[in-house]
C-alpha positions as CSV (number, residue, x, y, z in Angstrom):
1,M,-13.7,68.4,4.0
2,S,-17.6,68.0,4.2
3,R,-19.2,66.3,7.0
4,R,-20.4,63.4,4.7
5,T,-16.2,62.6,3.7
6,A,-15.5,62.5,7.0
7,A,-17.9,60.6,8.2
8,G,-17.2,58.0,4.9
9,L,-13.5,58.4,6.0
10,L,-14.2,57.2,9.5
11,A,-16.4,54.3,8.3
12,L,-13.4,53.3,6.5
13,G,-11.1,53.6,9.4
14,L,-13.4,51.4,11.3
15,A,-14.0,49.1,8.8
16,A,-10.3,48.4,8.6
17,V,-9.7,48.3,12.1
18,L,-12.4,45.7,12.1
19,V,-11.1,43.6,9.5
20,L,-7.9,43.4,11.4
21,F,-9.1,42.7,14.2
22,A,-11.4,39.9,12.7
23,A,-8.1,39.0,11.0
24,L,-6.6,38.0,14.4
25,E,-9.0,36.0,15.8
26,P,-8.1,32.5,16.5
27,V,-9.3,30.1,13.7
28,P,-9.7,26.1,14.6
29,Y,-6.5,25.3,12.2
30,V,-3.3,23.5,12.2
31,T,-0.2,24.1,10.2
32,F,1.8,21.2,8.9
33,R,5.2,22.6,7.8
34,P,8.3,20.6,6.4
35,G,10.9,19.9,9.5
36,P,14.4,18.6,9.7
37,T,15.8,15.5,8.4
38,V,17.9,13.2,10.2
39,N,20.2,10.7,9.0
40,V,19.8,7.3,11.0
41,L,22.9,6.0,9.8
42,G,24.5,8.7,11.5
43,E,24.8,11.0,14.8
44,Y,22.1,13.2,16.9
45,D,22.7,15.6,19.3
46,G,26.4,14.1,19.5
47,Q,25.2,10.7,19.8
48,K,24.8,7.7,17.4
49,V,21.5,7.4,16.3
50,I,21.3,3.6,16.0
51,E,24.0,1.9,18.6
52,I,24.7,-1.2,17.9
53,K,27.5,-3.5,20.4
54,G,27.9,-7.3,20.0
55,H,28.0,-7.3,17.2
56,P,30.1,-6.1,13.9
57,V,28.6,-2.7,11.9
58,Y,29.6,-2.0,9.0
59,S,29.5,1.2,7.4
60,D,27.8,3.4,4.8
61,G,28.9,6.7,3.5
62,G,25.6,7.7,2.2
63,S,22.5,8.4,4.4
64,L,19.2,7.2,5.1
65,R,17.0,9.9,6.1
66,L,13.9,10.1,8.1
67,L,11.7,12.5,7.9
68,T,10.0,15.4,10.5
69,V,6.9,17.9,10.2
70,Y,6.3,20.8,12.2
71,T,1.9,20.7,13.1
72,T,0.9,23.5,15.3
73,G,-0.2,21.9,18.3
74,P,-3.9,21.2,19.9
75,E,-4.1,24.4,22.5
76,Q,-2.1,26.4,19.9
77,D,-4.5,28.8,18.2
78,L,-3.8,30.7,14.6
79,D,-5.5,33.6,13.5
80,L,-6.5,33.8,9.5
81,L,-3.7,36.1,8.6
82,T,-1.6,32.7,9.2
83,V,-4.0,30.5,7.6
84,F,-4.2,32.6,4.7
85,G,-0.2,32.4,4.1
86,G,-0.6,28.7,4.5
87,W,-2.9,28.3,1.7
88,L,-0.5,30.4,-0.5
89,S,2.5,28.3,0.3
90,P,2.5,25.1,-1.6
91,S,4.7,23.9,0.8
92,T,2.6,24.1,3.9
93,A,-0.9,22.0,4.6
94,I,-3.5,23.6,6.8
95,L,-6.6,21.4,8.0
96,P,-9.2,21.8,10.2
97,K,-7.9,21.0,14.2
98,G,-10.9,18.5,14.3
99,N,-9.5,16.7,11.8
100,V,-6.1,16.0,13.8
101,Y,-6.9,16.3,17.4
102,K,-9.6,15.1,19.7
103,K,-11.3,17.9,22.1
104,Q,-9.9,16.6,25.3
105,D,-6.0,16.5,23.6
106,T,-3.5,18.8,25.5
107,A,0.2,19.4,24.6
108,A,1.1,17.0,26.7
109,S,-1.5,14.3,26.3
110,V,-0.2,14.6,22.4
111,R,3.6,14.4,23.6
112,Q,3.2,11.8,25.4
113,Q,1.1,9.6,23.0
114,S,4.0,10.6,20.1
115,A,6.7,8.9,22.4
116,L,4.9,5.7,23.0
117,Q,4.0,5.6,19.2
118,M,8.2,6.3,18.7
119,T,8.7,3.7,21.5
120,S,6.6,0.9,19.7
121,S,8.1,2.0,16.0
122,Q,11.7,1.7,17.3
123,D,10.8,-2.0,18.8
124,N,9.4,-3.1,15.8
125,A,11.9,-1.5,14.0
126,V,14.7,-3.5,15.5
127,V,12.6,-6.8,14.6
128,V,12.5,-5.8,11.2
129,G,15.9,-4.8,11.0
130,L,17.1,-8.1,12.3
131,G,15.0,-10.2,10.9
132,A,15.6,-8.7,7.1
133,A,19.9,-9.6,8.1
134,K,18.2,-13.2,9.4
135,I,19.7,-12.9,12.7
136,A,17.4,-14.6,14.6
137,Y,16.1,-13.3,18.1
138,K,13.4,-14.6,21.0
139,T,9.7,-13.3,21.1
140,V,8.3,-14.0,24.5
141,V,4.6,-13.2,24.4
142,L,3.2,-11.4,27.8
143,V,-0.3,-10.3,28.4
144,G,-0.9,-6.9,28.0
145,A,-4.3,-6.2,29.1
146,V,-7.4,-8.8,30.1
147,A,-11.1,-7.6,28.4
148,D,-13.4,-7.5,30.7
149,D,-15.9,-8.4,29.7
150,G,-14.0,-11.5,28.2
151,A,-13.4,-15.2,29.2
152,A,-10.0,-15.1,30.7
153,K,-11.3,-12.3,33.4
154,G,-10.3,-13.4,36.3
155,I,-7.9,-16.1,35.0
156,L,-5.3,-14.6,32.9
157,E,-3.1,-11.4,34.5
158,V,-1.6,-8.3,32.9
159,D,2.2,-9.6,32.5
160,D,1.1,-13.1,33.0
161,E,4.2,-15.2,30.0
162,L,1.9,-17.3,27.4
163,V,4.3,-20.3,27.6
164,K,2.0,-23.0,25.6
165,V,-1.8,-23.6,23.9
166,N,-2.9,-27.0,24.0
167,G,0.8,-28.0,24.4
168,A,2.1,-26.2,21.7
169,D,4.8,-24.1,22.5
170,V,4.1,-20.1,22.0
171,V,6.4,-18.7,19.9
172,D,5.2,-15.4,18.6
173,V,2.4,-13.0,18.3
174,A,0.9,-14.3,15.0
175,S,0.9,-18.2,15.6
176,L,-0.4,-17.6,19.0
177,I,-3.5,-15.7,17.3
178,S,-3.2,-18.7,14.8
179,T,-3.7,-21.3,17.2
180,I,-6.5,-19.2,19.3
181,R,-8.6,-18.8,15.8
182,A,-8.5,-22.1,15.3
183,L,-9.7,-23.3,18.4
184,P,-13.4,-24.2,18.6
185,P,-15.4,-21.9,21.1
186,G,-17.2,-24.1,24.2
187,K,-14.4,-26.2,24.7
188,D,-11.7,-25.5,27.5
189,V,-8.0,-25.0,26.4
190,A,-5.3,-25.8,28.3
191,L,-2.7,-23.0,29.4
192,V,0.9,-23.0,30.6
193,I,1.8,-19.5,31.8
194,R,4.7,-18.0,33.7
195,R,3.7,-15.4,36.4
196,K,6.4,-13.9,38.6
197,G,8.5,-16.8,37.9
198,M,6.4,-19.3,38.6
199,L,4.6,-21.3,35.8
200,K,1.2,-22.2,36.2
201,S,-1.3,-24.5,34.5
202,V,-4.9,-22.7,33.8
203,T,-7.6,-23.5,31.3
204,V,-10.3,-21.0,29.5
205,R,-13.1,-21.9,27.5
206,P,-12.5,-19.5,24.5
207,R,-16.2,-18.0,23.1
208,S,-17.0,-17.3,19.5
209,E,-17.9,-13.4,18.7
210,Q,-18.7,-11.5,15.5
211,V,-16.7,-9.4,14.2
212,A,-16.7,-6.9,11.5
213,Q,-13.1,-7.3,9.7
214,P,-12.0,-5.3,6.8
215,A,-12.1,-7.9,3.3
216,P,-9.7,-5.9,0.9
217,S,-9.3,-7.8,-2.5
218,A,-6.6,-10.0,-3.5
219,A,-5.0,-6.8,-4.8
220,E,-5.7,-4.2,-2.3
221,A,-4.5,-6.6,-0.3
222,A,-1.0,-6.9,-1.6
223,C,-1.0,-3.5,-2.6
224,P,-2.9,-0.9,-0.7
225,T,-3.8,2.1,-1.8
226,G,-5.4,3.6,1.1
227,K,-9.4,3.4,-0.2
228,P,-12.1,2.2,2.0
229,V,-12.6,-1.5,1.7
230,P,-15.5,-3.1,2.4
231,E,-16.2,-4.9,5.7
232,V,-17.6,-8.6,6.6
233,V,-18.9,-10.0,9.7
234,R,-17.4,-13.1,10.6
235,S,-17.5,-15.3,13.6
236,V,-14.1,-15.2,15.7
237,T,-12.9,-17.1,19.0
238,R,-11.9,-15.3,21.3
239,I,-10.0,-15.9,24.9
240,G,-10.6,-12.2,25.7
241,F,-6.5,-10.4,26.1
242,T,-4.4,-8.9,24.3
243,P,-0.9,-9.9,23.5
244,A,1.9,-7.8,24.2
245,P,5.4,-9.2,23.0
246,R,8.6,-9.0,23.7
247,Y,11.6,-9.3,22.1
248,V,15.2,-10.8,23.4
249,Y,18.1,-10.2,20.9
250,P,21.3,-11.8,21.2
251,F,23.5,-8.2,21.4
252,D,22.3,-4.8,22.0
253,V,20.8,-2.5,19.9
254,K,19.7,1.1,20.9
255,I,18.1,3.8,19.1
256,N,19.1,7.6,20.1
257,L,16.6,10.3,19.3
258,G,15.9,11.9,22.9
259,T,12.1,13.3,23.1
260,S,11.9,15.6,20.4
261,I,11.4,13.6,17.9
262,G,8.2,11.2,18.7
263,G,5.5,9.3,16.3
264,P,5.7,6.0,14.3
265,S,6.5,7.4,11.3
266,A,10.3,7.2,11.2
267,G,10.5,2.8,11.5
268,M,10.8,1.7,8.4
269,M,14.0,4.3,7.9
270,F,15.0,2.7,11.4
271,A,14.8,-1.0,10.1
272,L,16.5,-0.1,6.7
273,S,19.3,1.9,8.8
274,I,19.5,-1.6,11.2
275,Y,20.1,-3.9,8.2
276,D,22.1,-1.9,6.8
277,L,24.6,-1.4,9.7
278,L,24.3,-5.2,10.3
279,T,24.8,-6.5,6.6
280,P,28.5,-5.9,5.1
281,G,28.6,-3.3,2.1
282,S,26.9,-0.2,1.7
283,L,23.0,-0.4,1.4
284,T,22.5,3.4,0.0
285,G,26.4,3.1,-2.3
286,G,27.3,6.3,-0.8
287,K,24.1,8.1,-1.7
288,A,21.1,9.8,-0.1
289,V,17.6,8.0,0.7
290,A,14.7,9.4,2.3
291,G,11.8,7.9,3.3
292,T,8.5,7.7,5.5
293,G,6.2,4.9,6.6
294,E,5.3,3.2,10.7
295,I,6.6,-0.6,10.3
296,A,4.4,-3.5,11.6
297,A,6.3,-6.8,13.4
298,D,5.3,-8.3,10.1
299,G,7.4,-5.8,8.3
300,T,4.6,-4.2,6.6
301,V,4.9,-0.3,6.1
302,G,2.2,1.7,6.7
303,A,0.4,5.1,6.4
304,I,1.3,8.2,7.5
305,G,0.3,11.8,7.5
306,G,2.1,14.3,6.2
307,I,3.4,13.1,2.7
308,A,4.0,16.3,1.2
309,Q,5.9,18.1,3.5
310,K,8.3,15.3,4.0
311,M,9.0,14.9,0.4
312,V,9.7,19.2,0.5
313,G,12.4,18.5,3.4
314,A,13.5,15.4,1.5
315,Q,14.2,17.3,-1.3
316,R,15.9,20.1,0.3
317,D,18.1,18.0,2.0
318,G,19.3,16.0,-0.6
319,A,17.3,13.0,-1.2
320,R,17.8,11.4,-4.5
321,L,15.1,8.5,-4.0
322,F,12.3,8.7,-1.9
323,L,10.3,5.3,-0.5
324,V,6.8,5.9,-0.3
325,P,4.1,4.2,1.8
326,S,1.6,2.7,-0.7
327,E,-1.7,3.8,0.7
328,N,0.3,7.7,0.4
329,W,1.2,7.0,-3.1
330,A,-1.7,8.8,-4.7
331,E,-1.1,12.4,-2.6
332,A,2.9,11.9,-2.9
333,I,2.8,11.9,-6.8
334,G,0.2,14.5,-6.6
335,S,2.6,16.7,-4.6
336,P,4.9,19.2,-5.9
337,Y,8.9,17.8,-5.9
338,D,10.8,18.0,-8.8
339,K,11.1,14.7,-10.8
340,S,14.7,15.5,-12.2
341,K,16.2,15.1,-8.3
342,M,14.4,12.8,-6.8
343,R,12.5,9.6,-7.7
344,L,9.5,8.0,-5.2
345,V,9.3,4.5,-5.2
346,R,5.9,2.7,-3.8
347,V,6.5,0.2,-1.1
348,H,4.2,-1.7,0.8
349,T,6.9,-4.3,2.9
350,I,10.5,-3.8,4.2
351,A,11.6,-6.2,1.4
352,D,9.8,-4.1,-1.4
353,A,11.7,-1.3,-0.1
354,L,15.5,-3.3,-0.1
355,T,14.5,-4.2,-3.7
356,A,13.4,-0.9,-4.5
357,I,17.2,0.5,-3.2
358,N,19.1,-2.1,-4.5
359,T,17.8,-1.3,-8.0
360,W,18.4,1.9,-8.0
361,R,21.9,2.2,-6.1
362,Q,23.2,-0.1,-8.9
363,N,21.3,2.1,-11.7
364,P,19.4,4.8,-11.1
365,D,17.9,5.5,-14.1
366,A,16.3,1.7,-13.5
367,E,13.1,1.0,-13.4
368,L,11.9,1.0,-9.9
369,K,9.3,-2.1,-9.1
370,G,8.0,-1.8,-5.4
371,C,4.5,-2.6,-4.0
372,A,3.4,-1.3,-7.6
373,G,5.0,-3.1,-9.9
């Protein structure tokens, strides 16, 4: 073998080693892969997912499935080989780490945030489920936080209960905000609060603040697309505190999922399952329905992440109808799924979801009118 040939082979070998090392170097990306699904009407880790005591419960032989996604954490490093493999997989999404996590995020902080989101999601789901079943409950509005530069500083305290505003009873957060927004700034407002079990009267002088707020068109407000909407600056009356609702139910409703599943995206499926269990008959008709979406206390369904991976998991586990948050619709219909096996319907409210499921249960081939209808 000549020196030139030997040198060439050595160079190739070194190049191969360098390529291998480069491929194994960590790169700032995050993977999203389909995770397991859970039938919210059934059990998880040996416990009923939804446990209701003090009210009749009606069984449903079908399934309402919440969906999960496996995501690499903020402290996990990926190598180029893994990233390339993900790019080649139709069921895996690869995103820059900076698009998913903040610099200060840790595995512990992400778990904590996810757990808080799940708790809030469950609270809203119970409220929405009971409301859909037309079961009355009571809302207690507490002070969750007081703005350091707000009018209520030094007057209201965290955990104060708002009882009356200018003599009118406080019944829920929405009516409280509407009442405050209608107040003239600069004029004292009489509040009755309950602090540590004792009623107390206080006065606050609300202020007018200039706030930039979204100004969607009527069509966008009724059926959001997820596209950016223009903002307008409005003058808003504020007292300077964050309301924190606490709900009092006529019976016990508990959601059991442990700590292995977090985030807000199961909210809609919790609400639908609570409604189904509290009302006679079978919502699903014994069929498999899956869906995802954050639920607000007023019943609106919000956008979530990982829709494509959740669709893969839903179809894999037998779902025949998939409920898609309105703002995720464009991404969902562009994702790989078998249209002959699973239908999609676009929803923006719990009412959209109930209408779609009831229609589909009676006729799987019927036109499904959700948000887009």
